[in-house]
N, C-alpha and C positions, 0 to 999 in steps of 0.2 A: 287165336284169341288176340285181341287188341287191348289198347289202354282204355277203350270205351267200356270194357266188361267189368272192371273192378278197380278200386283206388290204387294208386301207386305212390311211392315215396318221392320227394323232391330229388332231382338229379344232384349227384355229388362229384361225379368223375367223367363227365361228357366232354370236358375240354373246351377248346376255343370255339367249337361250333356253336355253342349256346351263349357265347359271350355277346352282351348287348352294348358294351362300352364303345364299340367302334362303328355302330350304325350311324348313318347320316342324320343330321338334325332335322332336315326338311326334304320332302319328296313332292315334286310338283306333279299333280294328277294329270295324266295324259289323255284320258278318255272319259266320256260321260258315264260309261259303264262303271268305272272306278269311282266317280263322284256319287253315283247312285248307291254303290255298295257301302261306301263310308258314311253316307247320310243316315243309314239305319242306326238307331241308338245303341242297340246291343252290339252291333259290329264295331261301332266306334269305341265302346268299352273294351271290347276284346282287343282291338288293335292297341289301345292305350296300355292295357295290361301287358301286352307282348313287347312293348318298348323297354320294359324294366327287366324282364328276364324271359328266356325261352321256357315255355310250359307245354304240357300235354293238354289234351281236351278235358280230361278228368280234373286236372289241377285248375284250369280255367273255370270249370263248372263250380268247383268248390269255392273258388275266390269270388265269383260273381253271383253265387247262389242260383245257378241254373242247371237244368238237367244236361248231363253230357251229351245226350243225343241231339238236343237243341244246339248246344255249343258247336258240336261237330259240323252240323249243317252250315252254320255261319262261318266257321273257320274255313271250310271248303270253298265257300263263295269268296271270301277274302283272298284265299290262295289262288283261286281261278283267275281273278283279276289282277293278281301280282302285287297285292298290298301286304300279304303275309306269306312267309316262306317256311317250308319244312327244312330245318337245319340239322337235325340229328335223329337217329333212331337207335333204340337199345332194347335188347331182349333181356327180360328179367323174369325169372321164374315162369317161363313159357309165355309171357305177355310181351308183345311188341309195343314199346313205348315210342310215340312220335312226338318230337319237340318242334314247336313252331316259334317263329320270331317275326316281329314287324319289320319291314324294310326301312323304316325311318321313324323318328320320334314324333314327327308331326306331318300333316298332309295339307297342302294348299292347292286350290284350283288356280292353275296358271292363267295368265292373261290371254295366252295363245288359245287355250281351250275354250275360254268364255267368249272370245272374239270370233272364233272360227265355227263354233257349234251353232246349230240353228237356235234362234232365240227361244222358241217354244220348248225345245228339249232342255235347255239350260234352266228355264223358268220351272219346268216340271221337276227337275233335279232339286232345285232349291225348295220347291213346295214340298217334296217328299221329305226332305230333312226337317222343315219346320212342322209339318204335319206329325211326324214321328215324335218330335220334342213336345208339341202342344198336346197331342193324345196322352203322352206319359204325365205331363203336368196336370191335365184335367183328371186323370185317374187318381193322382195324388190329392187333388182338391176334393174329389168326390169322397175318397177314403177319410180325409180330414173332417169333412162336414158330417159324414155319417156317424163317425165316432167321437165328434165334438172334441177334437185334439188341438183346438186353437193355441193354447199355451204350452203345447208339448214340444220338446226339442226335436222331435222327428218331423215336425211340420216343415213344409216347403217354404220357399220365399220368393217374392216377386217385387221388383221395384224398377223405377225408371228414373233417369236423370238427364237434364239438359245441360250440356257443357259447351263452352266457346273455346276452341282450340285451333291451332294451325295444323296442317297435315303432318309436319314433323312431330309436333307435340302429341298428336293423337297416336302416332306409331310408337313413340317413346312410352306413352301411358299404357298401351296394349302390352308392350314388352314388359313393363314393370308388373302389370297384373298377371301375366303368364309366369313371371319368375316367382310370384307369391303362390300361384297355383302349384307350381312345380314341387314346392316344399311338402305338399301333401299328396303327391301323385301316387304314392305307394303306401301300403299298410305299414304302420309304425308300431302297432301293438299297444297304442295309447288306450287308456280306459275310456269306455264310451265311444270309441272310434267307429264310424259307420261311413259307408260309401254315399257320396252325393253327386249329383250331375248338375253341372253349371253350364247354361247356354247364354252367350253374350251376343248381341246384335247391335249394329250401329247404322244409322242412315241419316241422310240429309233431309230434315223435316220439311223443307221447302218443296221437294220433289212430291211429297204425299199430302201436301196441304189442301189439294182440291178433292175433297171427299165426295164430290158429286159424281165422280167417275166410278161407275160400278164395275167396269171390266179393267182391273189393273194390269192384266197381261198386255194390254194394248196401250198403256200409258206411255206417252213420249214426253218426257219432261222438257221444259224450255231451257235454253242456255242459262246457266247460272253465273253470277259474278264470282270471281275468285275471292273477293273480299266484300265485306258489307260496308258501304260508304258511310262516313260519319254524318251526322245531322248538320244542316247549315249552321254557320256560326250565329245567325240571327234567331235560330230556333229557340224557344223558351225551354228552360231546363227544370223548371219547378215542377214538383210532383203533381200538383193539381192540374197542370196545363196538358198533361198527356193522358190518353186513355189507358187504364190499366191493362197490362198483358196478362192473359190467362196462362197460368202454369199448371200443367197436369201432374198429379201425383197418383201413382198406381202401386199398391202395395198389398202383399199378402204375408200372413204370419203375425208378427207383433210390430205395431207402429205407434209412435208417440209423438205429440207436438206440445211444445211449451211456449211461454209467452215470447221468449227471445226469438224463436224461430218465426212466429207469426208477425212480430214487429219487424224482423228483417225483410220478410216478404213485402210488408207494407212499404218499408223504405225503398225497396227496389221497384215499387209500383206494380206489384203482382197481385192478381186475384187467383186463389188456389182452387183448382178443380180436383177434389180428392175422392178416390175410390179405394176402399180398404176391405180386404176380406180376412177376417181373423180378429185379433185383439187390437183395438184402437184406444189410445189413452190420451186425454187431454189434461195437462197438468193443472194443479189447483190455482196457479197464477194466471190462467187464461180466463178472460172475461167474455161475457156474451157480446159486449160491444165490439171487442176485438174480432170475434167470429163474424159479426155482421159486416165489418169493414174489410176483412181479408179474404173470407171464403166465398167463392162464387157458387160452387155446387158441392154437395157432399153425399157420397153413396157409401153404405156400409153393411156388411153381413158378418155377424159374429158377436163378440163381446165389446161393449162400449163402456169405458170408464171416464166419467166427466161429471161435473157439478150439475144440479138440476137446471140452473140458468143456461149453462152451455148446451145442455141436452135440448132445451127448447129452441135455442138459436140454431143448432144443427138441424132440427126438424124443419125449420123454415127454409133451409138450403137444400132439402131433399126434393123439392118440387121443381 
């Protein structure tokens, strides 16, 4: 009989074998097989859980809300490719408890792996990860729409942001964000606490600007300048002399806009292309004239809160 057959108590006397304080911070993935294995959402959650303490399959199932048999399969796959390790066994009341631990706190795809692997295999591995994440997100979207949970705290969220940073600033920003995530990486017993999955992506928008290319797998981006050159000194700097830049906003959950936000966009010579799924609120200080001047296109599915005049102005932006 194994730990898959019945629940077991958390370990109390297994000693140093189950200690996770000494595991490396980062492990560089060595094979595409490892990359494909960790790309699966559930396996990623399992590996993350096993960075905090060694656990049995049964304990992982209880933590992640999954059947032990399902967890057992994914743990074995992670163990097979070397990302999870069996660190201790213990027999208790006739049950053989097996404790697993991740080999590192985080996993990175090394430059050597990405450079040496065939491009189509690397692309397939990345697509597998994104497909897994997008399928999960769309399932959450469908559940939310079917049950009309737009203003529920259980609703997912989606947003995008355009930022201007140097390479060093981007790395520092990512480090700060990860430090914030780490504060909530284990259950704390807080009231209302529930597990959430966060997926972050970043890319150079100039590489994907040509939307006419249907086959992105064969896209070869042109050389890009390291810096964006400043405009000539003679170039006019008045707002009216430049064509407004379209700024896309994609959001899910609850999103609000007030007069100050829209006026700031106008001051930056931006036209907003807004797509919202969920609750969208335009504050009472927003006018129809401001909508006409700032919003380029508006798409919405869910609950809209706005004055009648603003509603009419937004309808004109839907075409």
